[in-house]
N, C-alpha and C positions, 0 to 999 in steps of 0.2 A: 855638894860637889863643886869644885872649882871650875870656872869656865874653861881653863886650859885643859883640864882632864876631859871634859865633855867634848871639846873640839878635837883633842887627840883621838878619843874613842871614835868619834864620827868620821874623822879623816882615815883612820886605819880600817874601819869597817867598810867605808866606801872603796878604799884601795883594794881590800880583800875581795869585795864583790866584783870589782872590775877585773881582777885577775881571774876569778872563777868564771866570769862571763867570757873573758878572752879565751880561756882554756876550752870552754864550751863551743866557741866559734870554730876552734880547730879540731874538736873531737866530737863529743857526745851530742851536742845540739846544733851541729853544723847545718843539717837540713832545715831545722826550724828557723834558724837565723836567715836563711835564704828568703823566707816569706816576707822579711822586712826590707829587702833591697828594692828600691823603686825601679821601675822599668827604664827610667831615663838615665840611670847610672851607666856610663859608657864602658864598664868592665863586665866580665862574666860575673854572674851572681855569686858563684863559689869563690872567685878571686876576691870579690869585695868582702865577703864574709871572712876569708882568711886574713886579708890586710887589716880589717877593722879589729879582728881578734888580736893580732899582734899589737896594734895600737892600744887596745884595752889593757893588755898585759903590761906594756911599757908604762902606760899612764897610771895604772893601779900600783905598780912597783914604785913609781916616782912619788905618788901621793904618800906612800908608807915611808919611803926612805929619804925624801928630800930634807935637807937641813932646814931648820926653822925659818931662816931668813928668806928662803925660796918658796915656802909653802903657799903663801898668798898668790904668788904668780902661778904655781902649779894648780891651785884651786880655780883660778880664772881659765886656765887651759882646759881643765876638766869640764867646767861649765860650758865652755865653747864647744867641746866635743859632744856633750849631751845635747846641745842646741843643733849641732851639725848633723847628728844622726836622727833627729826628730822627724825629718821627712820619711824615714823608713817606717816609723810607727804610723804615720799618716797613710803611707802606701799600703800597709797591712790592713788598715781600716777601710780605705776606699776601694781596695781590690778584693775585699772579703776573704783574706787569706788566713786560714787556721794555723796557729802555731802557739806553743807555750800555754795551752789551755784556753787561748782566746778563740773560741769557736762560735762566737756570735758577734753581731755588730755592736750590741750593747757592751759586751766585754771589751771589744777592741776600742770602742769610744772611751770607756772608762780608763783604759790604759793611757790614753793621750794626756790625761790630767796628772799622771804621775811624773811625766818628764820634767815639768817645771820644779817639782820637788827634788829631783836629782840635781838640777842646776842650783837650787838653793842649798842643798846638802853640800855640794862641792864648794860653794862660796863660804858658807858659814862654818864648815868644818876646817877651813884653812885660814880664817880671818884673824887669828890671834896675832897681835902685833909684837914685834920684838922690842922690848923696852930696855934701854940702857940707862943706868943710873950713874951720874957723875958724883964723885965724892969730893 
């Protein structure tokens, strides 16, 4: 399989997952996402969940629809987003908050190791360079 096909598949899958997660923030998983909002965030937990859900839908859509020349930039933005929300995963672990089947400290700790994989996924799934050939 060609690298561009793998990257496109990874990029579109990540975008679709972000859109689904964003929809979850606004609907069926709204309460569960509140468990990840750190206490130090100066907004109401529900407002934070809604705003981050909107951001995830927008980011996921952009990952899927961005023209090729902008994909690397969008990938960096997605990687930054995953880094920015990481304190929420830490808060869920340190405050022993159950959500998304993470009902033990060992499960919540294991979840922390998946966030760097999301960052890598965002970067690698959008790293294809636009090559122009001069004739």
